[in-house]
N, C-alpha and C positions, 0 to 999 in steps of 0.2 A: 250469480243469479241476476238476470236482467229483468227489469220491471216492465210489465206490459201496460204502458201509459195509455195506449189506445183503448184498452178495456177499462182501466182505472180512472181515466180522465173524467168521464161523466159522473162516476161515483164521487170523485174529489169535488167536483163543482156542486153536486147535491149536498155534500157534507159542509162545504163553505156556506151554502145557503142556510142550512139548518143551524149552524153556529151563529150566523148573523141574526137569524130570526130569534133564537133563544136570547141572545144578548140584548137586542133592541127591545123585544117584548118585556124583558126583565127590567131594563133601565126605564122604560116608560111607565109600566104599571107599578113595579117595585119602587121606582123613584118617586112617584106621586104618593103612594101609600106610606113610604118611609118618610117623606117630607111632612105629611100630616101627622104621623105618629111622633116624629121628632119635635115638631112644634108643640104638640100636646105635652110631651115630656118636659119641655122647657117652660111652657106657660102655666102648667098646673103645679109646678114645684113651689115650695115655700117662698112667698114674696113675689111670685109671678103674677101676670096680669089676669090669669084665670086660676089662681091658686086653689087647689083642691087636693088635700093630702091623700085621700082614698084613691082617687083616679091616678095620681102620680105613683103611689106605691104599687098599685096593680100593674100599671104599664111598665114601671121600672123592673119589677120582678119578672114579668113576662119576657122582656127584652134580655134580661140577664140570664134567663134559663135557656132561651133559644139561640141567642147569638154565638155562644162559645161552642156549640155542637159542630164537629167537623162535618163538612157537607156530604161526604160519602156515607156517613152514618145518618145524617138528617134526611137525605133523599130516600133512604130505605125505611126510616122510622115513621115517616108520615105517609107510608104506603096506603093505609086504610083511607086516610083523608084524600089522597090523590085519586084513589079508585072512586070515591063518592063524588068527586068533582069532575074528573076527566074520564073515568070509566076504565082506566088501565094504569099500570105502573111502568109500562114500557113505551118507548118512543119519544119523539121530540116534544109532543104536547105535555106528556106527563113530566118530563124533565123541566120544561119551561115553568110549569106550575110550581114545582119544588124550588126552582131558582127564584121565582117572584116572592114566594113566602120567605125564603132565607134572606134575600136581598132587602126586603122591607124592614126586617128587624135590624140588619146590619146598618142600613142607611139611616134609620131613625136615630141611632146613637151618634153617628157622624153629624147629622143635622143638629141634634141637641148640643153637641160639643162646640160646634161653630157658632150657634146662637148665643152661647154663654159668653163668647168673646165680644159681643155687641156692647157698646158703652151704655150702662144703665141710665146715664144722664139723658141720652137721646130719647129713651122710652119714657122717662119721667116728664121730659119736656112735652112730648106728644100727649101724655095723659093730662098734663096741666092745661093744654089747649083744648081739652074736651074730646079728644079722639077716643073712640070705643076700641075694645079689644081687637075686633076683626080689622079695623082700619090700621091699627098699630102694627098688626102682623103683616098685612099686605103692603103698606106704604113705608114702614120704618124697619121692622125687624128683619124681614127677608132681604130687602134691598141692601141694608147695611152689611149683611153677612154674605152677600152674593158671590164675591170673589173667592173667599175660602170655601164656600159651598160648591162652586164649580170644581175646585181642586179635589174636594172630597168625593164628588160624584165621578171624577176622572179616576180616582183611586179605586172606587167601587167597580167602574167599568172594566178595569184591568183584572180585578178579582173575579168578576163574573165570567170573563173569558177563561180564566183558570178553572172555574167551577163547571163550565160547559164541558171541559175536557174530562173532569171527574164524572160528569153525567154520562159521557160516552162509555165509561168503563162498566156502567150498569144498564146498558141498552138505551141510552138517551139519544143516540145519533150524534151527528156533528163531527168535527175534526178529531175529537178525542177518540170516538168510536172508529173512525177511519184509520187513525194511527195504530190503534190496538189490533183491530181485526185484519187489516191488510198489511201492516208493518210488523208490529211486535210478534204476533202469533204466527206469521209466515217468515220470520227472520229476514224481512225485506227492509233493511235500514234506510234505503233511499226513500221509501214511502214515509217512514217515521220522520226523516229529516225534512221532507217537503211540508208535512203537516206542522212541524215545529216552526219552520221559517215563516209560514203563513200566519201562525199565531203571533210570532214576534212582530211581524209587520203590522198586524191589527193593533197590538199593544202600543207600538211606537206612534202610529197614526193617532190613536186615542189620546196618548199623552201629549203629543204635539198640539192637537186641537184644544185640549183642556188647558194647557199652559197659555196658549195664545188668547183664549177667551177670558181666562182669569186675569191676565195682565191688562187686557183691554178694559175690563170692568173696574179694576183697581185704579187705573189711570183716569177714569172719567171725572 
């Protein structure tokens, strides 16, 4: 069976665009929301600069409930919420919404874990000099953990690419949907192979850039 690339070429390009859109939107919005949530998890814990046991317990339980849910189940479970926000559970916009929500909680735990590695003495020194909580977060906490945070976000970037493929299995569009609809379901292994190679290239590029950025930050 020969693959009609003249017909599938435009579909492949559209699928690449959909995957890139889902990944970038998720990393920007989910990345920011996850950063804020992760900082709250760290700062509201016992002994933190914004210690608040109630807030910490609520956020911690929420993250522990949502984060372990497999994405293919999560994307269907939040269907009612997706309809109320996006208006549908099908298509790239609906999949992107689910990706952002899932990534927010996943990233928050990674941010919290990296902030824990910051030397408490640095924070105490900033407090002793009269710095307020917001100033400590912006000028001490996040900069001190920036290198590991970049590696953490790189890990999430790769995971989000995997999640977009899962979204394709339930009508989310992108390379996952392309591989399944035009490759697997039509027994055209060349199509599946091309989709896999493109995703591997995206992952390798993300890992290369993440490693370079992290090394540059750690050497400053």
